[in-house]
N, C-alpha and C positions, 0 to 999 in steps of 0.2 A: 532456787532463784537463778535466772539466766545470767550468763556472763555479761551480757549487755547491761542488765539491771545493776549488777555489782559494779561495773565500770561507771555507770551513771551516778550511783550513790557515792563512789569515791571522788568523782569530779565535783559533785555538789557539796561535798564536805569541805572543799577548799573555797567555797563561797559563803555568803551570808543569806543565800536564797532559801525561802521556805517553800517546799514542794510536797504536795500531798501524794499519797499512794496512787490515786487515780491519775494525777498529772504525770507521775513517773511512768506509769503503765502506758499512757498515751504517747509520751515522748519516745519511749522504747519502741512502741508499736509503729510510730511514724518512721523511725530509722529502719525497722524491719521491712516495712512496705517500700521505702525508698531503695533499699538494697535489692529487694526482689524485682521491682519495676526497672531498676537501673540497667539490669542486664539486657533488657530488650529496648528500652526507650532512651538510654544514655542521658539521664537527667542531671547527673553530676559527675565531675571528674574524680571525686573522692570515692574509692571503691570499697574500702574497709569500713564495716559498720562501727567499729570502735573509734576510728578517725572521724566518722560522721558525728559521733557524740561530741567530740571536741570542736571540730571545724564548722559544724552546722548548728547543733543544738545549743551548746554552751555559748558559742559566739553570738547566737541570736538572743537567748534569754537574759544575758547580762545587760541588755539594753533596756529591759522592762522598767527598771526603777526610774529611768530618765524620761519616759514618754508621758506626756500630760494630756488628759482628755479621755474621751470615750469612743470616738469614731476615727478609725485609721484606714489608710490604704497603703498596700505594699506594692510598689510599681516595679515591673520587671521581676516578678516574684520567683521566676524559674519553677523549681519543684515545691515552692511554698516557703521560701526563706527571705527574711526572718518571720514571715507572717504566721505560719502554722505553729512553731514553738511559742511565739508570743501569745497567740490565741489560746493555746493550752494553758499557759501560765496566767492569763488574765481573762477568765471567762465572763467578767463583767464589762469588758470592752468588746467592740465589734470591729471586724477586719474585712476589708475588701481586698482580695488577692488578684492582681491584674497581670496578665501576660498575653502576648500575641500568639503564642504557639499552642495549638489545640491539644497536643499530647501532654503538655504540662498541666493544662486546666483539667483534662480528664483524670490525670493522676491525683490532683488536689481534691477533686470531687469524690474520688474513691476513698482517699484518706479520711475526709470529713465524714463520709458515710460509715466506713468501717470502725472508726474510732469514736463516733458519736460526738463530734465537735460541732456545737450549735451556733457559734458566733463568727463563722467564716462564710463569706460569699465569694465564689470563684468566678471571675469574669474574663472571657477571651476578648481582648481589644487592644489596639494600639493606644498608648497612653494619651496621645494628642487628640484622639477621636472619642475619648471616654468623657461622658457628661456626668459630673458629680453633683447630684441634686443636694444643694445646701452646703457642700464643701466638707472638708475633713479637718479634725483637730490636728492630725499629723499625717505627713506623707513620708513613708519609709522607703529606703532603698539600700541594698548592699551590692547591687550589680552594675550600677552606672559607672562608666569610665571616668567621667569628670563631674564635679558638682555643678559646673556651669550648664552642662547638658541636662542634668537632672532638674535644676530649678527652671530652666527655660521650657523644657517639655512638660513640666508638671505645674506650671505657674497658675493654672486654672483650678487646681485641686484643693489647696488649703482654704479654710474659712478666711474671709477677707481680713479681719482685724486680729484674729487670735491664732490662726493656724500656723504650724511650723513644718519645716522640712527636717528630716532626720536622715543623715547620710552615714552609713556604716563604712568606715574606711580603715586602711592600714595606717600608713604614715600620712600626715597632713602636710602638704607642701605649701609654703607661702605663696608661690606663684599661682597655685590653684585658687587660693583665697582671693588674691588680688585680681584674678581674671573674672570674678563674679560680676554679673550685671549690676548697675547702680541701684536698682530697686530691691536688691537682696543683700543681706549682711549676715555674717556669722555672729550669733549671740552667745554661743558657748562651745567649747570643745572638751568632751569628757574622755579621759583615758579609761579604757576598758581592761579589766583583768580577766583573762580567759585561761583557766587552768590547762596546763600542758600545751598551750598554743605558742608556737614560736613566732616571733615578730610582734610589732606593735599593732594595737587595735584602738581605734578612736571612734567616738560618736560625735559627729559635727552637727550642731543644731543651728538652723538658719531660719530667718523670718523675713517677710516682706517689710519694706520700710514704707512709712506713710499709710 
């Protein structure tokens, strides 16, 4: 068994997540591809594959129990985070991974092809120009600087009455919440436990009002 697989097993043992052998293989395969492509494409500032398991894989998949629905979009996905790990963990849900940079979308398409992930669609587009046919149950992001920017730029993406925004954040500051537009409100803040990760992690769930 590879060192990465052993490390992943160790991290997962500190959570309540149920992960199949295939899912573990795909998660490790994703990290291996990210590490390989990162040398040429500079996809992430995290260089060490074991650190990627903590800061990218576990940090993404702990969100899974909180997302409700079947159709999701990951905006500003970068190299596919949190979308790829969540898609691996939830093969019954579909994920659109959106980014404006071609090299990131090329990488995601290669990952999806090599690892046999069938519930991901990679789209190169600016978020404000993307037309979501029918809307999404959830709009995910871990890359936006502020929640206000996220909800304003992604206002057209969630389903009208039931769709939510899911912002993956470190600390949640009161100022950031009070700065939100009137049409949007925080419905829940979930503290996230990520093994071996220093600092706070939270999932902020927001919805349109009215």
